[in-house]
N, C-alpha and C positions, 0 to 999 in steps of 0.2 A: 369695275367694281373687283375688289379683293377677295379671294378664296381664304378661308381660315381653315386649316385641318389640325384636329386635336387628337394626337396618338392615344390620349387616355379615353377618349370618349366611349360610352358604354352604348352599345346597339340597343340593348333592352331599354335603358333608361331614356334615349332619344325617342324611341316607339311610345313610351309611356308619357312623355312631356307632351307629344304630338296629340295624344288623345284627349289631354286636358284642354281648358278653354284659354291657356296663355298664348296659343298659337293657333291660326287657322290656315286653311289651304288657300293660296293665293292664284296659283296657276299649275296647270298640268299640261305638259308636251309630250309629243312623240318624236323620236328621233332614230333613223336609222344610220349605221356607220358600217362601213367596209374596211377592214383590215388587211394589208397586204405588206409585202417585203417594202415596197417602194412608198409606204405612207399610209395616213388614214385619210378615208374620202367619206364624204356625208352626202345624202340625197336630200335635196332641198328645193321645193316647188318644182318637182321633177326634173331637175338639173343635178349633175353629178359634179362636186367640188372636192378638191384636195383641201386638207386643213394645214394651215401653216401657222406655226407658233411665233409670236413676235414679242419683242421686248419683254422676255422672261426675266423675272426677279423673284428670288426664292429667300426669304429670312426666316431664322429661327429665334424666337423670343420666349421669355418666361415671364408670368404675369402671376404674382400671388400663387406660386406653386402650380401653376397651369402652364405646361409647354404648348406653344403655339407655333405652327409651321405656317408662314403667310406667303402665299404666292399671288402675284399680281401679272398679268400678261394680256396680251392681245390675240385671239385666235380670228386668222383671215382666211375667208373662203375664196380658193382660187379655182374659178370654172375650168372643168376638163373638156376639151373639144375632141380628143382622141379616145380611144377606146381604154379601159380599165385594164390593170396588170392581170396577168394570166390567173394566178392563184390568188383568191381573197377569201375572206371569212365575214359574213354577214351577221351583224348583231341589232336588234331592235331594243330600244330604250324607252321606258316612260320615265319622265323627271318631274317630280312633284316638288314645289316650292312651298313652304309654310312661312307665314310671316308672324312675327311677335306682335300682340295687341299693345305691348307696352313700349317696345322699341321697334318703331316702323322699318329702320334700316337694318334690322337683324334678322336674316332669313336662313331657315334651315333648309337646304336642297338633299333630296333624296332620289337616287337614280336607280332604277329597277330594271333588270333584265330577265325576260321569261319569268315574271312574277316574283323574282328573288332580288333581295336589296344586294345591290352591287357596290354602290359607293353612297357616302354622305359626307357633307361639309356645311360650313357656314359661310354666307356671303354677307359682306357688308361695305359701306364706303367709309366706315368711320369706327373707330375702337376707343372706349373709354372704360373707366372703372365700373360703370354700371351695369357691363356686361359680365363682369367677373360672377356675380351673383347668378346669371342665367347659365353661364359656362359650368359653374360648380354642380347645376342640377342635372348637367349631361355627362358628368364623370363620376367615376368612383372615389374621386379625390375628397 
């Protein structure tokens, strides 16, 4: 699934849109990541895995005056059987996915750390002109 990042997206507008009936909460997950000089690790099912980015592709497009940064990649979890690097920072995240009632493949992802919004973006397998109206609701354009 591709990740769409909109530099002009308004955090206030995205929060207001999610309160309306156009989107509904589809899932909430919790994730723990460990950051070190050696890489990023995650805890999954009581196992430590190192995250490895594969097949990364980044493109910048413009559609009707909306700038899009499109990323498409695979994250592979590599099990770690030895010990973690000496110095690391632990971060706990809550990931909430909201699905559009009108366009089922249009998902807004909100990532919270320590109850603070850390990141947000759009996930979708397809992109078409119908999404422009949704995107314009999320920006100040």
